[in-house]
N, C-alpha and C positions, 0 to 999 in steps of 0.2 A: 295497565289494562291489556288484557289478552284479546287478540283478535283472531288467533289461529287455532284455538281449541274447539273441540266439538261441543256445542252447547245444547244439551238435551234438557228440556224443562217441560213441565205440565201446566196447563192453564185451567182455572176453575170454570165450570159452566156459567156462573153468574157474571163473568167478565164481559164487558160490552166492547172494549177495544183491545185487540191483540197486543201483548206485551211489546212486541217489536215495533209497534206503531205508537208507543208512548214516548214523550220527550219531557224531561224535567229540566227546565232551563231558568237561568237568572238573567236579568238585565243589569249590567254593572258599568260604572264609569265615574269620572271626576264630577264634582258638583257642577251643575249647569251645562252638562254636555247634551242633555235632552232625553235622559232615560225614561222619565215618567211620560213624556209626550210620545215616545216610541211605544211604551206599554199601552197608552190610551188608543193609539192607532191600531195596534194589534187587536185589542178588544173590539174595536169597531169593525175591522175588516173580517174578523173571524165570526162576527155575528153575536158576540157576547154582549156588547152594548149597542143599542140602536142610535145612540147620540154620542158624539165625541166630547169628552171632557177636556178642558184646557187648564194647564197649570197656572198661567197668568191670571185666569179668571177665578181660580180657587174651586174649579168644578171637576178636577181630575179624580176619577174613581179610585185610583190606587193611592192618592194622597187624601186619605179620609179623615185624619186627625185635624182638629181645629188649628193646632199649631202649624201643621204642614200647609194648610190652605192659606193661612195668614202670611207665612214667610215665603211661600212658593218653593219650599224644599221638601225632600223626602227625609223623614226621621225614622220611621219604622218600616221594615220590609213587609210588603203586602203580597199575599198569595192569591192566585186565582187559577181557574181551569178553563180552557177554550179548545175549539176544534179547528184544524186546518187540513183540508184535503185528506179526510179519513184518519188523521193523526190527532191524538189527544195531547195537548200541551199544558203541562202544569207550569205556571209562570210565576216567578217571584221578582218583584221590582225592588231593588235594594237602594239604600241611601248612598249619596255621593260625598257627603260631608264627613271629614275624618273623625269628628266627635262620635259618629255612630258606626264606626268601623266594625264593631261586634256584630251588628246586623248583617253585614256582608259576610263576615267570617262564618257565622253559623248557617247562613243560607248556602254558601258555596260548599260547605261540608256535606250537604244532602242533595246537591244538584249533580246531574250527569254532564251538563254542558252549559255554556254561557254565551250571551251576546255582549261583547264589550263595545260600548258606544263611545266614539271619539268625536270631539268638535272639530269640524273641518278647518276652523281658524286656529284654535288653541292647540290642536294636536295632542301629543302625549303630555299630560299634566301630572302634578305630584300624586294626586289620589288615583290616577290611572295606573301609576306604577305600583301603588300599594295594593289595589285590588288584583292587579296582575300577579304580584307575588303571592297573594292569598290563593288565587286560582291554581297556581303552579304547585303550592303546598298540598292541595287536595287533588292534584292531577286532573283538573277540570278542562276539557277541550274547549276552544274558543273560536267564535266567528267574530270578526271585527266589522262594525257598521260605522262608516264615516258619515256623521250626521251634519246638518246645517250647511249643506252644499250651496244653499241660496244666499248665505251671509257674505258680506263684503270681506275680502281677504281669504276666502275659502281656497284651500290648496290640497287637493286629493293626493297628489304625488308626494307632497311634503309629509303628510300624515303616514303614508305607507313607509316612507324612509324612517320616520320617527319610531314606528312600531319595530322596524328592523334594528335601528341603531340603539334606541333607548331601552327597549324591552327584550332585545336579543332574540326575536322571533322571526321565523321565515314567513314574511308577509307575502301572500300570493293574491293579487287582485283578480277577482272573477268578473268584476264589472269595471267599466270606465264611465266617468260622467260625460253627459252631453251638455256642453256649456258649463259656466260656473257663475257664482254670485247671482245677479238678477236674471241672467240668461239661462240658468240651469233648468232644463225641461224634462230630463229623463236620464236613462242609463243604457250603456251597451252591455248586453249579455255576451261576454267574450266566448264562452263555450258554444252557445247556440248560434252565434254570429248574427245577432239581430239587435235592433234598437227598440227600447221600450219607452214610450212617451206617456206621461201621466196627466190625465185630464183634471184640471183644478176645479172645473165647474161641478163635476160629480164627486168632488173631494177625493180624487185619486182612485175611485172605485173602477173607473173605465181606464184600461191600459191599451194604448194603440201600438201594435207591433209594426215596425217599418224596417226598411233596409238601413244598414249602417251608413251614416252620411259619408260622402266621398272623402272629405278631408280627415276623417277619423279611421278610415279603413286600414291604413298602414300601421297606425298605433294599436288597433284591435288585433291585427295579425301578430304584431310583436308581443302583445300581452298573452296571446294564445300559445306562442312558442315558449314564453317564459314559464307558463303553467306546466307544459309538457316537460321542460328541462328540469324544473324543480321536483316534479314527481319522479322523473327518471333517476334523480340522485338518491332518492330514499325508498322507492318502490320497485321490487324485483320484477314484477310483471311488466311495468312500463319500461324499465331499463332494458329488458329482453327485447321488446318491440322496437325500442330506440336503436339498439345495436344492430337489429336486423333490417333497419330502414323501413319498418312497417309503421303505418299511421294509425294510432289507436282511435277507435270511434268515441263519440261523446259519452255513451253509457259506460265504457271501460274507464274513461278518464274520471267520470263522476264517482265510480266505485273506488278508484285509487285515491281520489281526494278524501272520500269518507274514511278509508283506512288510515290515511295519514293524519287526518284531523283527530280521529279517535286516539291515535298514538301520540298526539301533540307534536308531530313533526312539522306541521305547517299551520298557518292561520289564514283562512280565506278572508279576503277583504271585499266588502260590498259597500255601496254608498247611497245617499239619498238626503231628503229633507223631510223629517217626520212632520214638522209643523206645517209644511206646504204640501203634505199628502203625497210625497214622492219616495218610491223605493222600498216601502215597508213590505208589500206582498212578495217581491222577489227575495227579500231578506228572510221571510217566513219559509219560502221554498227552500232556501239554503239550510234553515234550521232542521227541517224534516229530512232533507237529503243528506246532510253531512254530520250533524251532531248525534251523539250516541243515544240509543235506547237503553233501558235498564239491562237488557240482555247483553249489551256490549261491555257493561261494567260487571264482568262475570265473577271475578274474585272479590268476595265481600270478606275482608279480613277482620278478625276479632281475637279475643282471648277467652280461654276456658276459665270461668270464675273459680272453679274448684282447684285446678292444677296450675293456673296462671300460664299455661302453655299456649302458643299461637294456634288458632283454628280458623277454618274457612266456612262460609256459607255460599250457596249459589241462588240465583233468582229462581222463581217458580212458585206457583200458588199452592202446591202440595208439599213444599219444603216446610221444616219447622219455622214457626213465626219468629221474626226478629225485626225490630224497628228502632229508630233513633229519635228521641225527643229533642228537637232543635230550637224550640222557641216557646216561651210561656207568655200568655197575654191575659190580662184581666178584662173580661167583657162585662159591661154593666147589666146585661140581660141574662147571660147564662153562667156567669162566674168565671172561674179559672179555666182557660182554654190551653190545651197542650198540643202544639203542632208537632206532627211526627211524620217521618218518611218510612214506609214499609220496604224493607230490603228483601225479605223472603217470607213465604207463606201468605196466609190471609186471616182475617179476623172479623167477627160479627159484633154488632153492638150488643151490650149486655154480657159479653164474655169477659173473662179475666186475663190480665197479662201479669208477668212477673218482672220485678225490678231487681237485678242482681246487686245494685248498690245498697238498697235498703233491706234486701232479703224479704220483701213483702209482695203479696199479690195486690193488684189494683183492678177495680172493675171499670170497664168502659161503659159509662152510662149512656152517652150518645156519641155518634161519630158524625162530624160535620164536614161538608165540602165548603171551603171558604171562597168568597169573591170579595176581596178587600175586607170590609167590616160587615158584609152581608153573609148569610149562611144558609145552607140547605142540608137536610138530614140524609145520611146514607145508612143503609142496612149493613153493608159489608165493604171492607177495603182489601185490595189485593196487592201482590208483589209489585213494587214500582210506584205505588200511589203516594200522594202527599195529602194529608187530611188533618183535622183537629179533633181532639177528644175532650169530652166533658166528664168530670168525675175522677180524674187522676189527682189525688190529694198530695202525695209525697214525691211526685216526680219533678225534677228540675232540669234545666238546660243541659244537654249532653248525656242524659241518662239513656241506657239501653232498655227497651221493653222486649221481652221474649217469652217463649214457652217455658213453663217451670220444669218440664221434663227434658228439654233440650236447651240448656242455658248457654249464653254467649254474651260477652261484653264487647260492643263495637267501639271502634276508635272514636274518642270524644273530640272536643275542640279546645284550643288554648286561647285565652283572651288577654289583651294587653293590660298592664297595670295602670290605674288612674294617675293623672299627672297634676290634678288641681283639686283643692278641697275648700270647703267653707262650713262655717258653723250654722246650725239651724235650730230654732226653738219655737215652741207654740206661743201664739199671742196671748192665749188665756190658758189657765190650768185645765179647763174643760176640754181644750183641744189636744191635750197631751197624748191620750190614748189613740185618738184619731190620727194624729201625726205619725206615731210610731207604726200604727197599722198600715198607713198609706206608704211610708218609706219601706216597710217590709215587702209590700206588694210590688213596689217599683223595683226593688233590688232583686226580687224573684224574676221579674220580667227581663231585667238588664244586667248581664254578668259583669259589665264594666262600671256599674254604679255600686259603690260600697258605703256602708254605714258603720261608724264605730263611736264609742263613747270615750271621751278623753277622761282617763281615770283621775287626773289631778284637778281638772276644772269642772268635771261633770257635764261638759258640753257635748251635744250630739254633732259629730263631724260627718258630712257627706262628701264623697269624692267621686270625680268623673273624669272624662276625657278632654274637657275644654270648657271655656266660658259658656258657649252655646248649649252644651250638654246640661250644665247645671241650671241654666236659665230655663230650659224646657222642663226640667224636673220641678223647678219652683212654680212654673206656670201650671203644670199638671196637678200639683198638690192643691192649688186653689180651685181650678176649673173642674177636674174630675172627682177629686176626693173632698172638695169643699172644706179644706183645712187652711185656716189663716196662720201663717208662720212668718217669723222674723228671720232674716238671713244676714250673716256677716259678709265682709268683703271676701272674694275668692282669694285663696292662698295657694302657693306652689307646693306640690307634694314632693318634698326633697327625699333623698335616700342617704344612708350612711354606709361606709365601707371601710376596710382596713388597708394599710399600705405595707405592712410587714407581717411575717409569720409570728405566731405566739402560742404558748402552751399554757394549760391550766390544770392543776391538780387540786380538785375540790371535793371536800367531804360535807355531807349534810347529816348532822347527828343531833338527835333530840331524845332526851331521857325525861320522862314525866311520870314515873311510877308505872309499873306494869310494862307492857310492850312499848318499845321506843321506835324511833325512825333512824334508819342508816342507809345512806347511799354514797358511793364513792366513785367518781368519774375522772379520768385523765383524758383530755382532748388536745388536739393540735389544730390550729386554724391558719389557713394560708389565703393570701389575696388571689383573686382571679380576674380575667379581663371583663370589661363591661358586657352586660347581658348574660352573665353566667348564672345568676340567681344564687340560691343557697343549696349546695349539694352536701349530703352527709354520707360518710363512708364508715362502715363498721370494720375495724381491724383487730377486734378483741379475739384472742385465741386461748385455747386451753381451758375454757369455761370459767375464766376469771370473773366474768359477769354472766350470770345465767341468761339464756336466750330470752326468757319472758320479760327481762328488764330492758332489752335493747330498744323495743318500740317506745316505751315511756321516755327513754333517754332521747330518742330522735324527736319525740313530741315536745319535750322540754326545750331542746335546742331550737326547733322551728318557732315555738311560741316566743322564746327569748329574742329571736331575730326580728320579730314584728315591732319591737320598741327598742330603738338604739340607745347608745350611751351618751352621745354628745347633745342631741336635741330631741330625742324621742322618736326619730324617723326610722322606718324599717331598714335593717342591715341587708345588703345585697352583695353579690359577687364574691362569695367566700366558699372555700372548700373546708369542711370540718371532718376530721378523722377522730373516731372514738378509739383511743389507743389501748386503754387499760382501766383498771379500777378494782374494787373489791366489794364483797357483800357480807352481810351478817345472816346466818341461817334463820334467826328468829326475827330480828328487827327490820330487815330489809323489806321494802315494798315498792310497788310501781310508783306511788306518790313520792317516796323518798328519792328514787332515782331521777324522776322527772324534775324535782326541785334542784337536785345536785347538778343536773345537766344545765338547767337554766342559769344557775349561779356560775358554773364553769364558763359558759358562753360569755356572760357579761364580764367575768374576770379576764378572759383572754382578750376581749375587745379593748379593755382598758390598757393592755400592754401592747396592742398592735397598731398604735399610732393612727387613730381613726380620722377620717375626713368626711365632709358632706358633699354629696353629688347633687347636681341640679339637672332638670330635664331641659334638653336642647331641642328646639323646634326647627324643622326644615321649612323655610318660608319662601314662597314664590310670589314675586310682585310683578304685575304687569302695569307699566306706566308710560304715558306719552314721553317722547324724547326730551322735551323741554324741562320735565320735572325729574329727570334721571339723577342729576347731581344732588338735588335736595333729598331724594329718597335714599340714595347711597349714603349720604352724610348722616341722615336720621338712623339708618340701619347700623352704621358704625357706632353712633352714640349709644345705641342699645346693646353694646358689646357684641354686635353681630359680625359674622365673618362672611365676606362675599365669596361665593363658590364659583359662580358663573354669571356672565352678562351676555345676553344674546339680543341683537337688534334685528327687527324685522319690520320693514316699512317705516311707519312713524312711531312705532311702539318699541319699548325695550322690556325684555324679560330678565328679572334679576333673581338669582337663586342664592339664598343665604342661610346660614345657621345662626340662630340667636337664642339666648336663654329665655325660657317662658316667663320668668319673673319680670323681664323687660318689655313684654308684649301685651300687658293688660291695657285695654283701651286703645289698642293699635288701630282699630277700624276708624275711630274718630281722627286720630293723628294723620293717617295716610290720606283721608278725605280732605283735610284742611291743607296738607302739603301740595295736593294735586288738583285742588278745586273740584273734588269729587270724581276725577277722571281715572284715577288709578284703582286697581283691585288687587286683592292678595288672597292666598290660601296658605294654610300651614298644617303640619302634621308632626307628631312626636318623632324625633330622629334617634336620639341616644342620650345617655347621661354623661356629664363631665364634672370634674372637680370644680367647686366654686372657688373664686379667688379668696385668699387668706383673710382679707379685711371683711369681706362679705360673710365668711364663715363665722368670724368673731361676732358680727351683728346678729346673725341667726341664732347662735348659741345664747347670747345675752338676752335676746327677745324671749326665748323659751324659758330662761331662768326667771325672768320677770313675771311670766304667766303663772 
């Protein structure tokens, strides 16, 4: 993000809020850190809601799905728009559960800033690290909000240290708590040097400003010096004043904080208790003061679809139109909704946009401003806006929408591969078409939900990110789509890979009278480290294979990699080189080369000593001390590897790596081990070779099928 270029842009007359006063932010965190409660308080204090919703009562506005209200968790990211101190805030509340990580990924792609919520007791937890990595990938500046300061065991300083040590961020506290646990009453504003006490009777709406308590004055002064020192290390203006022994005023410090937040050099830390109505308004002040507007995200990088060369757009309502579709949702009342972020230009309802992926024009039937699952019509959207469109038929997650005369492809998103699968079939033959229609709609909404048909058994296999993910899918089929379906037991989505290099020289020749088929491909295949994927490199020279046949060869290789040799699982972590081949001037065709490439891939795999890989989960267990031995013993019995054990007070935090295949039904097991007192969370970590005996069992099982 550039902060030192001259930003000249024009605003349309119909715009109600200047572009510099727009904030596109997300609320992100580990599950149960209090994201949705923070969002509900924001909606109340900004006047968007007249009544506060509560997650534990199932009345939270942003958790509008039945499944969210029943489980008390966020499953789908919900968008809304509110106003704070003449600033327009487009807000997205994202899920904290790892099974719905795609929702966080696509939301962060289109946001300019984020509020990371941390539990004052739990600190930095596994999913906190995941969303942090995602935000770094998209260069999203962050403000940290330490929530639940009223809880027993709350420790503000420990969370600040966690952010520094575990996330590698320069955490700069702008506030200090007044009291902690049940005595937490407010915060100290370190820069303004005053205490803010929140009145619980008015649900935090009344904030009483006081002098800093005497016993906290030294601590506040120390925190002030720390802010100035941190800024002096990275900001030239503050460093100059620091060296000249000048004392910067508050306005100068705030401007420097803003610059450093936008460049992701520091992370301001504020605190409160959203549930007890404390600290939310000062956090909103920090959002408008320090997080970027669309103007600050000046360079909008993309690719020219015609030349495939890098290109740039800048914000401004008079620039050529460009937007990114980041989420698809099926609405029972208006049909398919496409959520999009406008990066440049403006567009009115009824106008057409162009999709470079499909090379087709699409008409915007209606433009809607969303408030969770409620909606209001808009006549026009401008640069920096987030809205939803009705009428875009062939647009999917990650598609660019632009002007046909000024085309651009914006950077899309990458989604993790599913790790768990199960078979699904309709209960009656009459439900068959309804089932496939419903599964198609759900896969269009969710890029981490996949459907395929097992060619040998004819079964429909659905895949997702975890047991909860597939459970929600099953629930939605019944409730939303009214489809009765039988489902099998969840199964692990294994992978296959090679352990040594191999070459294949394969010809596909068919003569059947008249024109035949001829394709000849020589490939080399080499193993690569975990996470490499499948990369294909063309090394054919001298026109030995005409250029028009290279794409079909690549397609044949990719398609062959989706079904492995040992047990039919996708092949990963290989580098394939197309070395040579030959063609026939009459009989060669795209089809022939595609088949030859597919045969060559399978032939090389057979020579390359294949193995099966299994998904390994990163598991974090929090347990009372007296159950620690049982939990560690149980983890070891599940082929788990203990990475770290940390004891704090009467509880122990255990970090382990364990194969997913050993973790089915783990929730029940850990409850019985600890009499319901232990809790855990897990997320996919990496793939590892399965033990030889288990590999034999997996292969035999597939052969029996």
